[in-house]
BALOBA-1460 file (C-alpha; in Angstrom, 3 decimals):
// residues 218
<rec num="1" residu="m" x="132.024" y="141.457" z="99.532"/>
<rec num="2" residu="i" x="128.361" y="139.717" z="96.971"/>
<rec num="3" residu="n" x="127.205" y="141.012" z="94.309"/>
<rec num="4" residu="g" x="123.353" y="141.466" z="94.372"/>
<rec num="5" residu="v" x="122.438" y="141.352" z="91.043"/>
<rec num="6" residu="r" x="123.715" y="138.808" z="90.485"/>
<rec num="7" residu="l" x="123.008" y="136.904" z="93.185"/>
<rec num="8" residu="a" x="119.274" y="137.209" z="92.297"/>
<rec num="9" residu="e" x="120.334" y="136.324" z="89.282"/>
<rec num="10" residu="r" x="122.237" y="132.706" z="89.874"/>
<rec num="11" residu="l" x="119.441" y="131.879" z="92.235"/>
<rec num="12" residu="q" x="116.570" y="132.326" z="89.608"/>
<rec num="13" residu="a" x="119.208" y="130.312" z="87.541"/>
<rec num="14" residu="a" x="118.860" y="127.205" z="89.939"/>
<rec num="15" residu="g" x="115.089" y="127.406" z="90.873"/>
<rec num="16" residu="l" x="116.278" y="128.207" z="94.007"/>
<rec num="17" residu="s" x="114.535" y="130.280" z="96.727"/>
<rec num="18" residu="q" x="115.628" y="132.949" z="99.239"/>
<rec num="19" residu="s" x="115.070" y="130.139" z="102.038"/>
<rec num="20" residu="e" x="115.779" y="127.375" z="99.978"/>
<rec num="21" residu="l" x="119.098" y="128.971" z="100.304"/>
<rec num="22" residu="g" x="119.647" y="129.112" z="103.408"/>
<rec num="23" residu="r" x="118.547" y="126.540" z="104.260"/>
<rec num="24" residu="r" x="121.454" y="124.154" z="102.123"/>
<rec num="25" residu="v" x="123.700" y="127.614" z="103.092"/>
<rec num="26" residu="g" x="122.432" y="127.794" z="107.159"/>
<rec num="27" residu="i" x="121.404" y="131.206" z="106.601"/>
<rec num="28" residu="s" x="118.514" y="132.742" z="107.454"/>
<rec num="29" residu="q" x="115.997" y="134.000" z="104.329"/>
<rec num="30" residu="q" x="116.278" y="137.173" z="105.770"/>
<rec num="31" residu="t" x="120.181" y="136.972" z="105.225"/>
<rec num="32" residu="v" x="120.089" y="135.979" z="101.470"/>
<rec num="33" residu="h" x="117.365" y="139.465" z="101.074"/>
<rec num="34" residu="k" x="120.032" y="141.318" z="102.604"/>
<rec num="35" residu="l" x="122.541" y="139.676" z="100.617"/>
<rec num="36" residu="i" x="120.160" y="140.013" z="97.168"/>
<rec num="37" residu="t" x="119.154" y="144.004" z="98.288"/>
<rec num="38" residu="g" x="122.044" y="145.408" z="98.961"/>
<rec num="39" residu="q" x="121.860" y="146.214" z="102.991"/>
<rec num="40" residu="s" x="124.309" y="143.784" z="102.737"/>
<rec num="41" residu="r" x="127.127" y="142.968" z="100.446"/>
<rec num="42" residu="g" x="129.784" y="140.368" z="102.537"/>
<rec num="43" residu="s" x="129.683" y="137.130" z="104.165"/>
<rec num="44" residu="t" x="131.236" y="134.746" z="105.493"/>
<rec num="45" residu="h" x="129.246" y="131.895" z="103.392"/>
<rec num="46" residu="i" x="130.056" y="132.971" z="99.805"/>
<rec num="47" residu="a" x="131.929" y="130.175" z="99.642"/>
<rec num="48" residu="t" x="129.048" y="128.021" z="100.013"/>
<rec num="49" residu="i" x="126.742" y="130.337" z="98.425"/>
<rec num="50" residu="a" x="128.813" y="130.138" z="94.842"/>
<rec num="51" residu="k" x="128.638" y="125.846" z="95.257"/>
<rec num="52" residu="v" x="124.607" y="125.477" z="95.996"/>
<rec num="53" residu="l" x="124.360" y="128.424" z="92.780"/>
<rec num="54" residu="g" x="127.056" y="126.584" z="90.949"/>
<rec num="55" residu="t" x="129.589" y="129.128" z="90.758"/>
<rec num="56" residu="s" x="131.939" y="130.043" z="92.200"/>
<rec num="57" residu="p" x="133.445" y="133.114" z="94.462"/>
<rec num="58" residu="a" x="134.892" y="135.554" z="92.069"/>
<rec num="59" residu="y" x="131.702" y="135.775" z="90.057"/>
<rec num="60" residu="l" x="129.020" y="136.776" z="92.559"/>
<rec num="61" residu="a" x="131.817" y="139.580" z="93.352"/>
<rec num="62" residu="g" x="131.957" y="140.567" z="90.147"/>
<rec num="63" residu="e" x="135.854" y="139.608" z="89.866"/>
<rec num="64" residu="t" x="134.888" y="137.843" z="86.173"/>
<rec num="65" residu="e" x="132.026" y="137.235" z="83.760"/>
<rec num="66" residu="d" x="132.016" y="133.700" z="83.094"/>
<rec num="67" residu="p" x="129.932" y="132.347" z="86.221"/>
<rec num="68" residu="n" x="131.266" y="129.192" z="85.661"/>
<rec num="69" residu="e" x="134.913" y="130.120" z="85.336"/>
<rec num="70" residu="g" x="136.130" y="128.025" z="89.066"/>
<rec num="71" residu="a" x="133.114" y="127.688" z="89.732"/>
<rec num="72" residu="v" x="132.476" y="124.290" z="91.868"/>
<rec num="73" residu="p" x="130.101" y="121.347" z="90.864"/>
<rec num="74" residu="a" x="126.772" y="121.437" z="93.646"/>
<rec num="75" residu="p" x="126.788" y="118.890" z="94.847"/>
<rec num="76" residu="t" x="124.328" y="115.705" z="93.511"/>
<rec num="77" residu="e" x="121.785" y="114.280" z="95.050"/>
<rec num="78" residu="r" x="123.498" y="110.608" z="95.423"/>
<rec num="79" residu="d" x="126.242" y="113.209" z="97.216"/>
<rec num="80" residu="i" x="124.696" y="114.865" z="99.427"/>
<rec num="81" residu="a" x="122.341" y="110.848" z="100.486"/>
<rec num="82" residu="e" x="126.403" y="109.310" z="100.690"/>
<rec num="83" residu="h" x="127.259" y="112.183" z="102.851"/>
<rec num="84" residu="l" x="124.256" y="111.956" z="105.185"/>
<rec num="85" residu="d" x="124.184" y="107.363" z="105.047"/>
<rec num="86" residu="l" x="120.388" y="108.082" z="103.255"/>
<rec num="87" residu="v" x="119.945" y="105.490" z="101.047"/>
<rec num="88" residu="a" x="117.765" y="104.943" z="98.596"/>
<rec num="89" residu="i" x="113.337" y="103.526" z="98.168"/>
<rec num="90" residu="t" x="111.715" y="103.742" z="95.035"/>
<rec num="91" residu="e" x="107.804" y="104.406" z="95.682"/>
<rec num="92" residu="i" x="105.391" y="103.491" z="92.843"/>
<rec num="93" residu="d" x="102.331" y="104.080" z="92.206"/>
<rec num="94" residu="q" x="100.168" y="100.224" z="94.017"/>
<rec num="95" residu="d" x="96.720" y="101.519" z="95.434"/>
<rec num="96" residu="y" x="94.495" y="99.342" z="97.910"/>
<rec num="97" residu="g" x="91.659" y="99.611" z="97.835"/>
<rec num="98" residu="m" x="88.509" y="97.636" z="97.822"/>
<rec num="99" residu="g" x="89.049" y="96.799" z="94.257"/>
<rec num="100" residu="g" x="93.032" y="96.626" z="94.289"/>
<rec num="101" residu="t" x="95.071" y="98.202" z="91.057"/>
<rec num="102" residu="f" x="95.695" y="96.619" z="87.914"/>
<rec num="103" residu="t" x="99.259" y="95.888" z="88.466"/>
<rec num="104" residu="g" x="100.301" y="96.668" z="84.313"/>
<rec num="105" residu="d" x="99.373" y="100.316" z="85.716"/>
<rec num="106" residu="h" x="102.097" y="100.183" z="88.119"/>
<rec num="107" residu="v" x="104.340" y="103.545" z="87.613"/>
<rec num="108" residu="e" x="107.213" y="104.212" z="89.580"/>
<rec num="109" residu="l" x="106.895" y="108.671" z="90.937"/>
<rec num="110" residu="q" x="109.923" y="109.008" z="92.335"/>
<rec num="111" residu="v" x="113.203" y="108.143" z="95.042"/>
<rec num="112" residu="h" x="112.653" y="108.662" z="98.529"/>
<rec num="113" residu="h" x="115.946" y="108.771" z="101.066"/>
<rec num="114" residu="f" x="115.248" y="107.531" z="104.465"/>
<rec num="115" residu="p" x="118.349" y="107.244" z="107.129"/>
<rec num="116" residu="r" x="120.414" y="104.129" z="107.591"/>
<rec num="117" residu="l" x="119.723" y="103.710" z="110.449"/>
<rec num="118" residu="w" x="116.501" y="103.741" z="111.341"/>
<rec num="119" residu="i" x="115.996" y="101.076" z="107.771"/>
<rec num="120" residu="e" x="117.796" y="98.536" z="109.079"/>
<rec num="121" residu="s" x="115.425" y="98.977" z="112.307"/>
<rec num="122" residu="i" x="112.411" y="98.042" z="110.964"/>
<rec num="123" residu="t" x="114.324" y="95.241" z="108.221"/>
<rec num="124" residu="s" x="117.260" y="93.301" z="107.175"/>
<rec num="125" residu="s" x="116.837" y="93.302" z="104.405"/>
<rec num="126" residu="p" x="118.993" y="95.649" z="101.283"/>
<rec num="127" residu="p" x="117.141" y="98.771" z="100.673"/>
<rec num="128" residu="t" x="117.522" y="97.495" z="97.095"/>
<rec num="129" residu="l" x="114.313" y="94.917" z="98.120"/>
<rec num="130" residu="l" x="112.265" y="97.505" z="99.978"/>
<rec num="131" residu="t" x="109.517" y="99.586" z="97.860"/>
<rec num="132" residu="l" x="107.651" y="102.636" z="99.267"/>
<rec num="133" residu="a" x="103.701" y="102.538" z="98.323"/>
<rec num="134" residu="r" x="100.462" y="104.724" z="98.368"/>
<rec num="135" residu="g" x="96.967" y="103.913" z="98.661"/>
<rec num="136" residu="k" x="93.473" y="104.742" z="98.428"/>
<rec num="137" residu="g" x="91.127" y="103.934" z="99.862"/>
<rec num="138" residu="d" x="89.557" y="102.298" z="103.126"/>
<rec num="139" residu="s" x="89.166" y="98.036" z="102.683"/>
<rec num="140" residu="m" x="92.344" y="98.254" z="105.884"/>
<rec num="141" residu="d" x="91.146" y="101.522" z="107.575"/>
<rec num="142" residu="p" x="92.269" y="101.832" z="110.650"/>
<rec num="143" residu="t" x="94.534" y="99.778" z="110.241"/>
<rec num="144" residu="i" x="95.997" y="101.444" z="106.992"/>
<rec num="145" residu="r" x="94.162" y="104.074" z="105.849"/>
<rec num="146" residu="d" x="94.553" y="106.303" z="102.722"/>
<rec num="147" residu="r" x="97.015" y="107.695" z="101.643"/>
<rec num="148" residu="d" x="99.175" y="105.966" z="104.209"/>
<rec num="149" residu="m" x="102.660" y="104.868" z="103.428"/>
<rec num="150" residu="v" x="104.234" y="101.492" z="103.080"/>
<rec num="151" residu="i" x="107.597" y="100.218" z="102.933"/>
<rec num="152" residu="i" x="107.197" y="96.291" z="101.064"/>
<rec num="153" residu="d" x="109.970" y="93.832" z="102.093"/>
<rec num="154" residu="r" x="109.450" y="92.486" z="98.585"/>
<rec num="155" residu="s" x="112.060" y="89.062" z="100.199"/>
<rec num="156" residu="r" x="110.094" y="88.581" z="102.221"/>
<rec num="157" residu="r" x="107.415" y="86.178" z="99.559"/>
<rec num="158" residu="k" x="106.998" y="83.132" z="101.290"/>
<rec num="159" residu="l" x="103.285" y="83.065" z="103.382"/>
<rec num="160" residu="d" x="104.477" y="82.329" z="107.050"/>
<rec num="161" residu="e" x="103.117" y="85.319" z="109.732"/>
<rec num="162" residu="a" x="99.627" y="84.386" z="110.405"/>
<rec num="163" residu="d" x="97.658" y="87.516" z="109.899"/>
<rec num="164" residu="a" x="100.146" y="89.070" z="107.980"/>
<rec num="165" residu="i" x="99.568" y="92.589" z="105.844"/>
<rec num="166" residu="w" x="101.459" y="90.592" z="102.384"/>
<rec num="167" residu="a" x="101.160" y="93.085" z="99.075"/>
<rec num="168" residu="l" x="100.278" y="90.470" z="96.866"/>
<rec num="169" residu="t" x="98.094" y="90.614" z="92.496"/>
<rec num="170" residu="v" x="95.717" y="87.617" z="91.960"/>
<rec num="171" residu="g" x="95.822" y="87.321" z="88.026"/>
<rec num="172" residu="d" x="96.523" y="91.366" z="87.000"/>
<rec num="173" residu="i" x="95.615" y="93.240" z="90.392"/>
<rec num="174" residu="g" x="97.618" y="94.191" z="92.692"/>
<rec num="175" residu="m" x="96.782" y="94.789" z="96.462"/>
<rec num="176" residu="i" x="97.492" y="95.193" z="99.672"/>
<rec num="177" residu="k" x="95.636" y="92.823" z="102.312"/>
<rec num="178" residu="r" x="96.093" y="90.681" z="105.308"/>
<rec num="179" residu="l" x="96.178" y="87.451" z="104.763"/>
<rec num="180" residu="r" x="95.555" y="83.317" z="106.161"/>
<rec num="181" residu="l" x="96.230" y="80.166" z="105.061"/>
<rec num="182" residu="r" x="94.291" y="77.344" z="105.060"/>
<rec num="183" residu="g" x="95.369" y="74.677" z="103.765"/>
<rec num="184" residu="s" x="95.680" y="75.227" z="100.194"/>
<rec num="185" residu="i" x="93.536" y="78.348" z="100.714"/>
<rec num="186" residu="v" x="94.420" y="81.295" z="101.096"/>
<rec num="187" residu="v" x="91.857" y="83.774" z="102.790"/>
<rec num="188" residu="i" x="92.161" y="87.715" z="101.712"/>
<rec num="189" residu="q" x="91.149" y="89.642" z="105.315"/>
<rec num="190" residu="s" x="90.249" y="93.701" z="104.691"/>
<rec num="191" residu="d" x="90.570" y="95.360" z="107.748"/>
<rec num="192" residu="n" x="87.131" y="96.924" z="107.772"/>
<rec num="193" residu="d" x="84.797" y="94.785" z="108.868"/>
<rec num="194" residu="r" x="82.018" y="96.660" z="105.751"/>
<rec num="195" residu="v" x="84.356" y="94.377" z="103.368"/>
<rec num="196" residu="k" x="83.712" y="90.910" z="103.153"/>
<rec num="197" residu="d" x="86.638" y="88.478" z="103.202"/>
<rec num="198" residu="e" x="87.704" y="87.057" z="99.573"/>
<rec num="199" residu="e" x="89.178" y="82.613" z="99.877"/>
<rec num="200" residu="v" x="91.155" y="82.229" z="96.790"/>
<rec num="201" residu="h" x="94.206" y="79.098" z="96.081"/>
<rec num="202" residu="a" x="96.986" y="79.667" z="96.933"/>
<rec num="203" residu="d" x="97.960" y="79.651" z="93.284"/>
<rec num="204" residu="e" x="96.560" y="81.964" z="92.502"/>
<rec num="205" residu="v" x="98.311" y="84.132" z="95.013"/>
<rec num="206" residu="n" x="101.536" y="85.916" z="94.123"/>
<rec num="207" residu="l" x="103.396" y="87.600" z="96.881"/>
<rec num="208" residu="v" x="104.715" y="90.582" z="96.743"/>
<rec num="209" residu="g" x="106.558" y="91.399" z="99.777"/>
<rec num="210" residu="r" x="105.540" y="91.471" z="103.502"/>
<rec num="211" residu="v" x="104.033" y="95.079" z="104.915"/>
<rec num="212" residu="v" x="107.156" y="96.450" z="107.202"/>
<rec num="213" residu="f" x="106.439" y="99.444" z="107.660"/>
<rec num="214" residu="i" x="103.419" y="102.401" z="107.725"/>
<rec num="215" residu="g" x="103.896" y="105.454" z="108.141"/>
<rec num="216" residu="r" x="101.201" y="108.269" z="108.125"/>
<rec num="217" residu="r" x="100.852" y="111.990" z="108.570"/>
<rec num="218" residu="t" x="99.176" y="113.575" z="112.118"/>
């Protein structure tokens, strides 16, 4: 038997919605609602519900007053990632556009998790050498559009591939552009034909990494 009031209290304490609890447990939002309102009192998922909410089945059933007594710690994000064989890739704030962005302004935003097999299909480099970035602007349109996601392989730092797309810095400016090497000159190209090419000496260019994936919301 589940005490609906206690379930609602633990749900609020965990900062979860009814639908999110249902998703994590494997039941519908309607089932969670019925348990909270008392329309349903029993559930074979009580142990899983208690684990997600960081408490014990005994507390949810009203058999103990201490929500921590016998509680099984909820799985951490790392635990979940390991169980699902996901790898972590850090996202940085690196705009790409006509003016690029100042590398000193890069701010780590968050960590995303991706299936290991999918990442390995993109590159053989370890996830620790991959970075996710988004940008703004249309200088690389239509190849890379505003707010597209790109994955940068930081193990690739030699300009050995003509017309590939790279994350780079020139001085304090960071950008994502297509590059072509002509002797000691690097031609910085934008895929938007309204943006003119730029030329800089190779010594001025610092390659951050090769863009190995471009993702777009549909």
